[in-house]
Each structure stands twice: as C-alpha cells, then as structure tokens.
Residue, then its C-alpha position, 0 to 999 in steps of 0.5 A: m070281340l069275345s065271340d071272335g076269340i071263342i071261335l078262334n079258340a074253337d078252330s085251333k082246338t078242332s085243328g089240334d084234335m085233327e092233327a092228333m088224329g093224324m088228319s090234316k085239313g086237306t085230308m078232312l076236306a078230301l074225306l068230306v068231298g068223297i062222302v058227298l060224291f058217294v051219296v050223290g052218285i047213289v041218288l043219281l044211280l037210283v034216279w037214272w036206273g033205267d038209263f044205267l041198265v041201257v048203258l050197261k047192256g050196251a057196254l057189255g059186248p065191247m067189254l067182253a070182246l076186249g077181255g077176250v083179246l086181253i086173255v088171248a094176248i096174255a096167253w100168247s105172251e106166255y107161250q112165247a116166253a115158255k118157248e124162249m125159255e126152252r130154247l135158252t135151257a137147251q143152249t145152256q145144257p152140256t151135250t155129254p153122252p150118257p154113261a156106257q152101259p155094259t152089254t154082257p155080264s162078263e164085262t161087269k166082272p173084275a179081270e181076276e174073276q174072268a181069268t179064274q173062270q177061263q182056267 
C-alpha cells in the first residue's frame, strides 16, 4: 500500500512539473513519438540506402517537370495580372491634352511689351 502511494505521489509530482514547464501529457507523448519516428526513419534510411537512391532518381524527372509547369503557371498568371493592371490604369487616367506650348517668342511677351516694340 505504501508503494502505491509513493507511485501516485511521484506521478502527480511529475505531471505537476510538466504543467509547470508548459507541457501536457499529450504534448509529452507527441514529443516522444516524434523522437522515436525520427530515429526509426534514420535507421531505415541507412538500411535501405540503395533503394532510397533508386526512388530518388526515379522521382527526380517528374519533380523537375512539375516544378517547371508550376513556374510557367506562375509567370503566366503574373503576366495576365500586369496586363489587367495596365488596362485598368489606362481606363482611370483622365485624357486631358497637354498644356499648349508657345511656338514663337512674341507669344510669351506681355501685351505691353509687344505694343512698345511695334511703335
């Protein structure tokens, strides 16, 4: 009976420590499962290294082809968006004529100067 009490006290203390660290039992279990799966994955990668390389070589061509298609699709989408933006910008800009530029120096002089020069 005493040993059961000690185990319960140890469990409650351990779970209290985990809560103090911000880790619940579910978080601790997920961390443990993640570590175990990582180790098993590394071991299997080392054991099946040759097979891994065959699969990698076989997947490389389709990955490059799909990556190329993705890049073309993104570039086409950007082109279409730029074209639409240009069309919308052209629609919103007012079409006012540019200010008239004087063609001769006499047009730029005030009327009084022109009158004195003619006399």
